[in-house]
C-alpha atoms as a printed R data frame, in Angstrom:
    type eleno elety resid chain resno       x       y       z
1   ATOM     1    CA   UNK     A     1   0.045   0.077   0.006
2   ATOM     2    CA   UNK     A     2   1.218   3.530  -0.915
3   ATOM     3    CA   UNK     A     3  -0.576   6.534   0.224
4   ATOM     4    CA   UNK     A     4   0.310  10.061  -0.734
5   ATOM     5    CA   UNK     A     5  -0.850  13.400   0.943
6   ATOM     6    CA   UNK     A     6  -0.985  16.449  -1.267
7   ATOM     7    CA   UNK     A     7  -2.104  19.967  -0.127
8   ATOM     8    CA   UNK     A     8  -4.789  22.104  -1.604
9   ATOM     9    CA   UNK     A     9  -4.004  25.845  -2.104
10  ATOM    10    CA   UNK     A    10  -5.278  29.244  -2.164
11  ATOM    11    CA   UNK     A    11  -4.395  31.496  -4.973
12  ATOM    12    CA   UNK     A    12  -3.985  35.204  -4.200
13  ATOM    13    CA   UNK     A    13  -2.694  37.154  -7.225
14  ATOM    14    CA   UNK     A    14  -1.793  36.418 -10.888
15  ATOM    15    CA   UNK     A    15  -4.403  33.928 -11.620
16  ATOM    16    CA   UNK     A    16  -4.973  33.895 -15.376
17  ATOM    17    CA   UNK     A    17  -1.339  34.505 -16.271
18  ATOM    18    CA   UNK     A    18  -0.459  30.974 -15.557
19  ATOM    19    CA   UNK     A    19  -2.272  29.630 -18.608
20  ATOM    20    CA   UNK     A    20   0.241  28.512 -21.338
21  ATOM    21    CA   UNK     A    21  -1.577  30.608 -23.877
22  ATOM    22    CA   UNK     A    22  -0.557  33.587 -21.934
23  ATOM    23    CA   UNK     A    23   2.752  32.988 -20.461
24  ATOM    24    CA   UNK     A    24   4.376  31.507 -23.574
25  ATOM    25    CA   UNK     A    25   3.842  34.838 -25.394
26  ATOM    26    CA   UNK     A    26   4.081  37.407 -22.281
27  ATOM    27    CA   UNK     A    27   5.378  35.492 -19.200
28  ATOM    28    CA   UNK     A    28   3.476  35.217 -16.106
29  ATOM    29    CA   UNK     A    29   3.460  35.015 -12.259
30  ATOM    30    CA   UNK     A    30   1.288  34.162  -9.383
31  ATOM    31    CA   UNK     A    31   1.499  34.502  -5.510
32  ATOM    32    CA   UNK     A    32  -0.468  32.001  -3.112
33  ATOM    33    CA   UNK     A    33   0.006  29.205  -0.679
34  ATOM    34    CA   UNK     A    34  -0.614  25.703   0.029
35  ATOM    35    CA   UNK     A    35  -2.922  25.020   3.061
36  ATOM    36    CA   UNK     A    36  -3.235  22.247   5.658
37  ATOM    37    CA   UNK     A    37  -6.109  20.722   3.763
38  ATOM    38    CA   UNK     A    38  -5.311  17.573   1.898
39  ATOM    39    CA   UNK     A    39  -5.997  15.163  -0.858
40  ATOM    40    CA   UNK     A    40  -4.989  11.453   0.016
41  ATOM    41    CA   UNK     A    41  -4.459   8.969  -2.864
42  ATOM    42    CA   UNK     A    42  -3.637   5.346  -2.365
43  ATOM    43    CA   UNK     A    43  -2.585   2.526  -4.723
44  ATOM    44    CA   UNK     A    44  -2.041  -0.959  -4.052
45  ATOM    45    CA   UNK     A    45  -1.559  -4.172  -5.933
46  ATOM    46    CA   UNK     A    46  -5.008  -5.893  -6.100
47  ATOM    47    CA   UNK     A    47  -4.941  -9.535  -4.744
48  ATOM    48    CA   UNK     A    48  -6.011 -11.952  -7.514
49  ATOM    49    CA   UNK     A    49  -9.253 -13.125  -5.840
50  ATOM    50    CA   UNK     A    50 -11.656 -10.781  -7.382
51  ATOM    51    CA   UNK     A    51 -13.809 -10.876 -10.626
52  ATOM    52    CA   UNK     A    52 -12.690  -7.614 -11.434
53  ATOM    53    CA   UNK     A    53  -9.052  -6.819 -12.464
54  ATOM    54    CA   UNK     A    54  -8.826  -3.202 -11.133
55  ATOM    55    CA   UNK     A    55 -10.773  -1.069  -8.763
56  ATOM    56    CA   UNK     A    56 -10.953   2.778  -8.796
57  ATOM    57    CA   UNK     A    57 -12.749   4.618  -5.911
58  ATOM    58    CA   UNK     A    58 -13.475   8.269  -5.819
59  ATOM    59    CA   UNK     A    59 -16.981   9.738  -5.836
60  ATOM    60    CA   UNK     A    60 -17.883   6.831  -8.004
61  ATOM    61    CA   UNK     A    61 -16.597   3.213  -7.938
62  ATOM    62    CA   UNK     A    62 -15.165   1.812 -11.183
63  ATOM    63    CA   UNK     A    63 -14.257  -1.950 -11.776
64  ATOM    64    CA   UNK     A    64 -12.696  -2.058 -15.179
65  ATOM    65    CA   UNK     A    65 -10.905  -4.882 -16.575
66  ATOM    66    CA   UNK     A    66  -8.166  -2.691 -18.543
67  ATOM    67    CA   UNK     A    67  -6.928   0.844 -17.861
68  ATOM    68    CA   UNK     A    68  -8.244   2.281 -21.062
69  ATOM    69    CA   UNK     A    69 -11.880   1.352 -19.864
70  ATOM    70    CA   UNK     A    70 -11.499   3.872 -16.941
71  ATOM    71    CA   UNK     A    71 -13.967   6.803 -16.947
72  ATOM    72    CA   UNK     A    72 -12.015   9.124 -14.620
73  ATOM    73    CA   UNK     A    73  -9.551  10.906 -17.133
74  ATOM    74    CA   UNK     A    74  -6.676  11.474 -14.693
75  ATOM    75    CA   UNK     A    75  -6.770   8.016 -13.496
76  ATOM    76    CA   UNK     A    76  -6.932   6.552 -16.811
77  ATOM    77    CA   UNK     A    77  -4.105   9.041 -18.319
78  ATOM    78    CA   UNK     A    78  -1.703   8.299 -15.389
79  ATOM    79    CA   UNK     A    79  -2.040   4.567 -15.219
80  ATOM    80    CA   UNK     A    80  -1.607   4.273 -18.907
81  ATOM    81    CA   UNK     A    81   1.079   6.984 -19.240
82  ATOM    82    CA   UNK     A    82   3.216   5.591 -16.291
83  ATOM    83    CA   UNK     A    83   3.054   1.890 -17.828
84  ATOM    84    CA   UNK     A    84   1.381   0.672 -14.526
85  ATOM    85    CA   UNK     A    85   0.809  -3.135 -14.728
86  ATOM    86    CA   UNK     A    86  -2.976  -4.157 -14.491
87  ATOM    87    CA   UNK     A    87  -4.222  -5.246 -11.277
88  ATOM    88    CA   UNK     A    88  -4.445  -2.265  -8.986
89  ATOM    89    CA   UNK     A    89  -6.826  -0.518  -6.602
90  ATOM    90    CA   UNK     A    90  -6.807   3.185  -6.354
91  ATOM    91    CA   UNK     A    91  -8.691   5.158  -3.697
92  ATOM    92    CA   UNK     A    92  -9.140   8.975  -3.214
93  ATOM    93    CA   UNK     A    93 -10.049  10.749  -0.186
94  ATOM    94    CA   UNK     A    94 -10.205  14.513   0.201
95  ATOM    95    CA   UNK     A    95 -10.561  17.224   2.892
96  ATOM    96    CA   UNK     A    96 -12.388  19.535   0.663
97  ATOM    97    CA   UNK     A    97 -14.956  19.194  -2.080
98  ATOM    98    CA   UNK     A    98 -13.871  18.847  -5.892
99  ATOM    99    CA   UNK     A    99 -14.792  21.537  -8.260
100 ATOM   100    CA   UNK     A   100 -14.625  24.217  -5.510
101 ATOM   101    CA   UNK     A   101 -11.549  26.490  -6.584
102 ATOM   102    CA   UNK     A   102  -9.089  25.021  -4.373
103 ATOM   103    CA   UNK     A   103  -6.954  23.363  -7.151
104 ATOM   104    CA   UNK     A   104  -8.428  20.060  -6.448
105 ATOM   105    CA   UNK     A   105  -8.199  18.412  -9.794
106 ATOM   106    CA   UNK     A   106  -4.446  19.167  -9.963
107 ATOM   107    CA   UNK     A   107  -3.930  18.181  -6.363
108 ATOM   108    CA   UNK     A   108  -5.401  14.919  -7.268
109 ATOM   109    CA   UNK     A   109  -3.276  14.507 -10.401
110 ATOM   110    CA   UNK     A   110  -0.041  15.315  -8.426
111 ATOM   111    CA   UNK     A   111  -1.088  13.070  -5.607
112 ATOM   112    CA   UNK     A   112  -1.906  10.045  -7.800
113 ATOM   113    CA   UNK     A   113   1.201  10.606  -9.787
114 ATOM   114    CA   UNK     A   114   3.257  10.616  -6.794
115 ATOM   115    CA   UNK     A   115   1.778   7.211  -5.240
116 ATOM   116    CA   UNK     A   116   2.071   5.631  -8.772
117 ATOM   117    CA   UNK     A   117   5.586   6.465  -9.151
118 ATOM   118    CA   UNK     A   118   6.322   5.247  -5.632
119 ATOM   119    CA   UNK     A   119   4.278   2.066  -6.421
120 ATOM   120    CA   UNK     A   120   7.029   1.569  -9.243
121 ATOM   121    CA   UNK     A   121   9.825   2.131  -6.950
122 ATOM   122    CA   UNK     A   122  10.548   5.648  -8.357
123 ATOM   123    CA   UNK     A   123  11.877   8.731  -6.556
124 ATOM   124    CA   UNK     A   124   9.925  11.915  -7.041
125 ATOM   125    CA   UNK     A   125  11.125  15.476  -6.523
126 ATOM   126    CA   UNK     A   126   8.733  18.438  -6.313
127 ATOM   127    CA   UNK     A   127  10.008  19.432  -9.817
128 ATOM   128    CA   UNK     A   128   9.319  16.146 -11.288
129 ATOM   129    CA   UNK     A   129   5.818  16.034  -9.887
130 ATOM   130    CA   UNK     A   130   4.967  19.467 -11.071
131 ATOM   131    CA   UNK     A   131   6.371  19.134 -14.682
132 ATOM   132    CA   UNK     A   132   4.850  15.744 -15.301
133 ATOM   133    CA   UNK     A   133   1.486  16.581 -13.744
134 ATOM   134    CA   UNK     A   134   1.368  19.782 -15.994
135 ATOM   135    CA   UNK     A   135   2.247  17.736 -19.001
136 ATOM   136    CA   UNK     A   136  -0.471  15.010 -18.233
137 ATOM   137    CA   UNK     A   137  -3.336  17.535 -17.649
138 ATOM   138    CA   UNK     A   138  -2.309  19.926 -20.484
139 ATOM   139    CA   UNK     A   139  -0.771  17.471 -23.319
140 ATOM   140    CA   UNK     A   140  -2.280  13.970 -22.322
141 ATOM   141    CA   UNK     A   141  -5.750  14.735 -21.155
142 ATOM   142    CA   UNK     A   142  -5.723  18.027 -23.071
143 ATOM   143    CA   UNK     A   143  -7.637  20.000 -20.335
144 ATOM   144    CA   UNK     A   144  -7.810  23.910 -20.494
145 ATOM   145    CA   UNK     A   145  -6.091  24.336 -17.161
146 ATOM   146    CA   UNK     A   146  -3.342  26.620 -15.974
147 ATOM   147    CA   UNK     A   147   0.154  25.596 -14.474
148 ATOM   148    CA   UNK     A   148  -0.019  27.041 -10.944
149 ATOM   149    CA   UNK     A   149  -2.056  24.338  -9.138
150 ATOM   150    CA   UNK     A   150   0.162  21.456  -9.970
151 ATOM   151    CA   UNK     A   151   3.227  23.498  -8.629
152 ATOM   152    CA   UNK     A   152   1.434  24.451  -5.310
153 ATOM   153    CA   UNK     A   153   0.501  20.766  -4.897
154 ATOM   154    CA   UNK     A   154   3.967  19.455  -5.594
155 ATOM   155    CA   UNK     A   155   6.174  22.078  -3.807
156 ATOM   156    CA   UNK     A   156   3.913  23.471  -1.048
157 ATOM   157    CA   UNK     A   157   4.838  26.834   1.013
158 ATOM   158    CA   UNK     A   158   3.938  30.426   0.522
159 ATOM   159    CA   UNK     A   159   5.636  31.273  -2.806
160 ATOM   160    CA   UNK     A   160   6.058  33.546  -5.827
161 ATOM   161    CA   UNK     A   161   5.881  31.308  -9.041
162 ATOM   162    CA   UNK     A   162   7.190  32.972 -12.403
163 ATOM   163    CA   UNK     A   163   6.342  31.455 -15.690
164 ATOM   164    CA   UNK     A   164   8.706  31.971 -18.607
165 ATOM   165    CA   UNK     A   165   7.934  32.161 -22.351
166 ATOM   166    CA   UNK     A   166  10.028  28.954 -22.863
167 ATOM   167    CA   UNK     A   167   7.586  27.042 -20.699
168 ATOM   168    CA   UNK     A   168   9.893  26.922 -17.627
169 ATOM   169    CA   UNK     A   169   8.741  27.931 -13.943
170 ATOM   170    CA   UNK     A   170  10.682  29.221 -10.966
171 ATOM   171    CA   UNK     A   171   9.406  28.758  -7.494
172 ATOM   172    CA   UNK     A   172  10.493  31.469  -5.096
173 ATOM   173    CA   UNK     A   173   9.530  31.006  -1.389
174 ATOM   174    CA   UNK     A   174   8.365  34.280   0.135
175 ATOM   175    CA   UNK     A   175  10.776  35.360   3.001
176 ATOM   176    CA   UNK     A   176   8.118  36.419   5.505
177 ATOM   177    CA   UNK     A   177   8.572  35.699   9.258
178 ATOM   178    CA   UNK     A   178   6.340  33.511  11.399
179 ATOM   179    CA   UNK     A   179   4.640  36.564  12.995
180 ATOM   180    CA   UNK     A   180   4.028  37.858   9.525
181 ATOM   181    CA   UNK     A   181   2.444  34.871   8.297
182 ATOM   182    CA   UNK     A   182   0.376  34.491  11.399
183 ATOM   183    CA   UNK     A   183  -0.793  38.063  10.832
184 ATOM   184    CA   UNK     A   184  -1.730  37.261   7.374
185 ATOM   185    CA   UNK     A   185  -3.665  34.280   8.388
186 ATOM   186    CA   UNK     A   186  -5.495  36.104  10.950
187 ATOM   187    CA   UNK     A   187  -7.092  38.342   8.352
188 ATOM   188    CA   UNK     A   188  -8.183  35.499   6.154
189 ATOM   189    CA   UNK     A   189 -11.793  33.910   6.126
190 ATOM   190    CA   UNK     A   190 -12.643  31.023   3.836
191 ATOM   191    CA   UNK     A   191 -16.207  30.241   2.900
192 ATOM   192    CA   UNK     A   192 -17.754  27.678   0.731
193 ATOM   193    CA   UNK     A   193 -20.478  29.214  -1.509
194 ATOM   194    CA   UNK     A   194 -22.143  25.894  -2.153
195 ATOM   195    CA   UNK     A   195 -21.851  26.270  -5.847
196 ATOM   196    CA   UNK     A   196 -19.627  23.915  -7.742
197 ATOM   197    CA   UNK     A   197 -18.261  24.461 -11.330
198 ATOM   198    CA   UNK     A   198 -16.043  22.717 -14.004
199 ATOM   199    CA   UNK     A   199 -12.885  24.969 -13.941
200 ATOM   200    CA   UNK     A   200 -11.967  23.922 -17.673
201 ATOM   201    CA   UNK     A   201 -15.238  25.202 -18.954
202 ATOM   202    CA   UNK     A   202 -14.742  28.477 -17.478
203 ATOM   203    CA   UNK     A   203 -11.070  28.669 -18.262
204 ATOM   204    CA   UNK     A   204 -11.808  27.758 -21.893
205 ATOM   205    CA   UNK     A   205 -13.803  31.092 -22.171
206 ATOM   206    CA   UNK     A   206 -11.062  33.137 -20.490
207 ATOM   207    CA   UNK     A   207  -8.300  31.763 -22.781
208 ATOM   208    CA   UNK     A   208 -10.407  32.442 -25.833
209 ATOM   209    CA   UNK     A   209 -10.919  36.227 -24.763
210 ATOM   210    CA   UNK     A   210  -7.303  36.689 -23.649
211 ATOM   211    CA   UNK     A   211  -6.305  38.704 -26.809
212 ATOM   212    CA   UNK     A   212  -9.079  41.201 -25.803
213 ATOM   213    CA   UNK     A   213  -8.083  41.426 -22.205
214 ATOM   214    CA   UNK     A   214  -4.387  42.182 -22.414
215 ATOM   215    CA   UNK     A   215  -4.555  45.136 -20.262
216 ATOM   216    CA   UNK     A   216  -6.296  43.392 -17.414
217 ATOM   217    CA   UNK     A   217  -3.911  40.363 -17.456
218 ATOM   218    CA   UNK     A   218  -0.804  42.753 -17.542
219 ATOM   219    CA   UNK     A   219  -2.186  44.649 -14.513
220 ATOM   220    CA   UNK     A   220  -2.818  41.402 -12.750
221 ATOM   221    CA   UNK     A   221   0.714  40.245 -13.352
222 ATOM   222    CA   UNK     A   222   1.848  43.591 -11.890
223 ATOM   223    CA   UNK     A   223   0.050  43.033  -8.662
224 ATOM   224    CA   UNK     A   224   2.104  39.859  -8.003
225 ATOM   225    CA   UNK     A   225   5.148  42.038  -7.476
226 ATOM   226    CA   UNK     A   226   3.283  44.597  -5.512
227 ATOM   227    CA   UNK     A   227   1.846  42.047  -3.300
228 ATOM   228    CA   UNK     A   228   5.104  40.394  -2.715
229 ATOM   229    CA   UNK     A   229   6.503  43.846  -1.564
230 ATOM   230    CA   UNK     A   230   3.644  44.151   0.950
231 ATOM   231    CA   UNK     A   231   4.036  40.767   2.291
232 ATOM   232    CA   UNK     A   232   7.789  40.818   2.800
233 ATOM   233    CA   UNK     A   233   7.695  44.286   4.457
234 ATOM   234    CA   UNK     A   234   6.322  43.920   8.204
235 ATOM   235    CA   UNK     A   235   5.589  47.744   8.358
236 ATOM   236    CA   UNK     A   236   3.156  47.396   5.579
237 ATOM   237    CA   UNK     A   237  -0.427  46.655   6.897
238 ATOM   238    CA   UNK     A   238  -1.846  43.242   5.778
239 ATOM   239    CA   UNK     A   239  -4.911  45.254   5.036
240 ATOM   240    CA   UNK     A   240  -3.422  46.382   1.815
241 ATOM   241    CA   UNK     A   241  -3.430  42.630   0.595
242 ATOM   242    CA   UNK     A   242  -7.128  42.833   1.126
243 ATOM   243    CA   UNK     A   243  -7.735  45.966  -0.991
244 ATOM   244    CA   UNK     A   244  -5.482  44.535  -3.566
245 ATOM   245    CA   UNK     A   245  -7.672  41.511  -3.729
246 ATOM   246    CA   UNK     A   246 -10.628  43.468  -4.207
247 ATOM   247    CA   UNK     A   247  -9.107  45.328  -7.164
248 ATOM   248    CA   UNK     A   248  -7.902  42.011  -8.503
249 ATOM   249    CA   UNK     A   249 -11.259  40.429  -8.269
250 ATOM   250    CA   UNK     A   250 -12.718  43.376 -10.247
251 ATOM   251    CA   UNK     A   251 -10.222  42.767 -12.944
252 ATOM   252    CA   UNK     A   252 -10.826  39.134 -12.893
253 ATOM   253    CA   UNK     A   253 -14.547  39.475 -13.550
254 ATOM   254    CA   UNK     A   254 -13.688  41.309 -16.763
255 ATOM   255    CA   UNK     A   255 -11.887  38.219 -18.144
256 ATOM   256    CA   UNK     A   256 -15.264  36.429 -18.895
257 ATOM   257    CA   UNK     A   257 -18.868  36.697 -18.149
258 ATOM   258    CA   UNK     A   258 -18.781  33.259 -16.404
259 ATOM   259    CA   UNK     A   259 -16.240  34.328 -13.721
260 ATOM   260    CA   UNK     A   260 -18.979  35.361 -11.214
261 ATOM   261    CA   UNK     A   261 -22.760  35.443 -10.999
262 ATOM   262    CA   UNK     A   262 -25.480  37.276  -8.889
263 ATOM   263    CA   UNK     A   263 -25.179  34.850  -5.973
264 ATOM   264    CA   UNK     A   264 -21.476  35.227  -5.774
265 ATOM   265    CA   UNK     A   265 -21.638  39.110  -6.160
266 ATOM   266    CA   UNK     A   266 -24.154  39.083  -3.154
267 ATOM   267    CA   UNK     A   267 -21.873  36.979  -0.921
268 ATOM   268    CA   UNK     A   268 -18.939  39.445  -1.960
269 ATOM   269    CA   UNK     A   269 -20.943  42.520  -1.324
270 ATOM   270    CA   UNK     A   270 -22.324  41.299   2.155
271 ATOM   271    CA   UNK     A   271 -18.672  40.745   3.213
272 ATOM   272    CA   UNK     A   272 -17.669  44.287   2.130
273 ATOM   273    CA   UNK     A   273 -20.605  45.790   3.964
274 ATOM   274    CA   UNK     A   274 -19.542  44.115   7.164
275 ATOM   275    CA   UNK     A   275 -16.115  45.680   6.967
276 ATOM   276    CA   UNK     A   276 -13.958  43.146   4.746
277 ATOM   277    CA   UNK     A   277 -11.145  44.897   2.802
278 ATOM   278    CA   UNK     A   278 -11.585  42.716  -0.248
279 ATOM   279    CA   UNK     A   279 -11.691  39.138  -1.377
280 ATOM   280    CA   UNK     A   280 -12.095  36.848  -4.203
281 ATOM   281    CA   UNK     A   281 -13.447  33.457  -5.603
282 ATOM   282    CA   UNK     A   282 -10.645  31.056  -5.586
283 ATOM   283    CA   UNK     A   283  -9.799  29.274  -8.979
284 ATOM   284    CA   UNK     A   284 -11.342  29.926 -12.262
285 ATOM   285    CA   UNK     A   285 -14.586  31.359 -10.699
286 ATOM   286    CA   UNK     A   286 -18.183  30.639 -11.047
287 ATOM   287    CA   UNK     A   287 -18.495  29.237  -7.649
288 ATOM   288    CA   UNK     A   288 -16.564  27.103  -4.961
289 ATOM   289    CA   UNK     A   289 -14.632  28.865  -2.187
290 ATOM   290    CA   UNK     A   290 -14.490  32.620  -1.658
291 ATOM   291    CA   UNK     A   291 -11.502  33.964   0.314
292 ATOM   292    CA   UNK     A   292 -12.253  37.142   2.362
293 ATOM   293    CA   UNK     A   293  -9.673  39.622   3.801
294 ATOM   294    CA   UNK     A   294 -10.584  41.493   6.708
295 ATOM   295    CA   UNK     A   295  -9.377  42.887   9.910
296 ATOM   296    CA   UNK     A   296 -10.008  40.422  12.803
297 ATOM   297    CA   UNK     A   297 -12.374  42.632  14.613
298 ATOM   298    CA   UNK     A   298 -14.822  42.438  11.636
299 ATOM   299    CA   UNK     A   299 -14.875  38.811  11.454
300 ATOM   300    CA   UNK     A   300 -17.870  37.914  13.967
301 ATOM   301    CA   UNK     A   301 -20.056  40.390  11.899
302 ATOM   302    CA   UNK     A   302 -18.826  38.793   8.638
303 ATOM   303    CA   UNK     A   303 -19.521  35.214   9.767
304 ATOM   304    CA   UNK     A   304 -23.098  36.457  11.294
305 ATOM   305    CA   UNK     A   305 -23.721  37.725   7.703
306 ATOM   306    CA   UNK     A   306 -22.652  34.698   5.910
307 ATOM   307    CA   UNK     A   307 -23.828  32.142   8.429
308 ATOM   308    CA   UNK     A   308 -25.805  30.263   5.758
309 ATOM   309    CA   UNK     A   309 -22.364  29.292   4.239
310 ATOM   310    CA   UNK     A   310 -19.822  26.771   5.395
311 ATOM   311    CA   UNK     A   311 -16.604  28.297   6.873
312 ATOM   312    CA   UNK     A   312 -13.372  26.377   6.794
313 ATOM   313    CA   UNK     A   313 -10.523  27.140   9.109
314 ATOM   314    CA   UNK     A   314  -7.039  26.598   7.677
315 ATOM   315    CA   UNK     A   315  -3.299  27.547   8.101
316 ATOM   316    CA   UNK     A   316  -1.016  28.323   5.041
317 ATOM   317    CA   UNK     A   317   2.505  27.067   4.142
318 ATOM   318    CA   UNK     A   318   2.001  23.111   4.224
319 ATOM   319    CA   UNK     A   319   4.518  20.996   2.709
320 ATOM   320    CA   UNK     A   320   4.112  19.672  -0.777
321 ATOM   321    CA   UNK     A   321   3.056  16.130  -1.729
322 ATOM   322    CA   UNK     A   322   4.589  13.588   0.575
323 ATOM   323    CA   UNK     A   323   4.292   9.841   0.685
324 ATOM   324    CA   UNK     A   324   2.858   9.127   4.175
325 ATOM   325    CA   UNK     A   325   2.599   5.431   3.994
326 ATOM   326    CA   UNK     A   326   5.054   3.544   2.125
327 ATOM   327    CA   UNK     A   327   4.455  -0.372   2.287
328 ATOM   328    CA   UNK     A   328   5.608  -1.892  -1.063
329 ATOM   329    CA   UNK     A   329   6.125  -5.346   0.325
330 ATOM   330    CA   UNK     A   330   3.948  -5.612   3.222
331 ATOM   331    CA   UNK     A   331   6.318  -3.890   5.586
332 ATOM   332    CA   UNK     A   332   4.764  -0.574   6.619
333 ATOM   333    CA   UNK     A   333   6.701   2.649   6.959
334 ATOM   334    CA   UNK     A   334   5.106   5.963   8.080
335 ATOM   335    CA   UNK     A   335   7.335   8.965   7.457
336 ATOM   336    CA   UNK     A   336   7.259  12.515   6.250
337 ATOM   337    CA   UNK     A   337  10.434  11.621   4.262
338 ATOM   338    CA   UNK     A   338  10.171   8.104   2.890
339 ATOM   339    CA   UNK     A   339  12.699   6.733   0.342
340 ATOM   340    CA   UNK     A   340  10.286   7.797  -2.370
341 ATOM   341    CA   UNK     A   341   9.727  11.380  -1.248
342 ATOM   342    CA   UNK     A   342  12.372  13.985  -1.442
343 ATOM   343    CA   UNK     A   343  12.300  17.685  -0.532
344 ATOM   344    CA   UNK     A   344  12.875  20.685  -2.857
345 ATOM   345    CA   UNK     A   345  16.272  20.513  -4.591
346 ATOM   346    CA   UNK     A   346  16.543  16.675  -3.966
């Protein structure tokens, strides 16, 4: 049995500039952080006592005889791409719902790839997991997805990620103190809107509209550097990040008419009326989780106003994808640093 644990993320600034259609022409950058909510993916060789050859368990249960019969696109693609031998059981468990703007699809892809590679006895650095997951989602499955979520899932941390026109990326941890990080966390509220959506469907409209939204995307890219300056300077109030998020959210809504809707706009307006400095929907938009930035003294009023929504508490900066159980031959090992999981730079 192999089990990977892979973090979800919150994206703050620069979303939209991480699509290859943009950064391969203009370059791009994002700021965000992994959080202490996780996706767990297990894989094991299936004993030869069952009528089915393979078993895939997520929100559905599939019992395919061959990998090419698997309906889940990421599972099918990874098992075929990595030349896994037939006769496996794959199971998924997540702390947060899918299709909610937390990077869940890419988090699952990274986690499954990590588990599969460990199942084959292969070591995986964060760079390998990020690069291979981006390739599988964009080139093998051919989904309209960006490149930041795979990197957050693989590397973890609080980072500034730059995307180059040649397709390369650079991950730079933000040098903020524990006190500064705690201050940032104390201003954050995360609510589930109850609305789910298919990110690639929304992203497809944004990508098709990019040539008409160059000004907005360039401004959103510039805000990444401005946000890094604020976060790295303890003399700058965290409230500035909230105001910037509000400005970025207005720009993001201009990228496509599917980014927001009246229900989402109502939630955002209610938070602002209760004293929030700003906020945004996480991910491509359309629904999912909304991140609110507000002074701690206003939190009770915001929570009361949004009491019909589910609030999720979290911490930022969790480590990237890790093998938490490595039991290839029946000998169990539980560790944050198994032989098949290496930290950044390994």
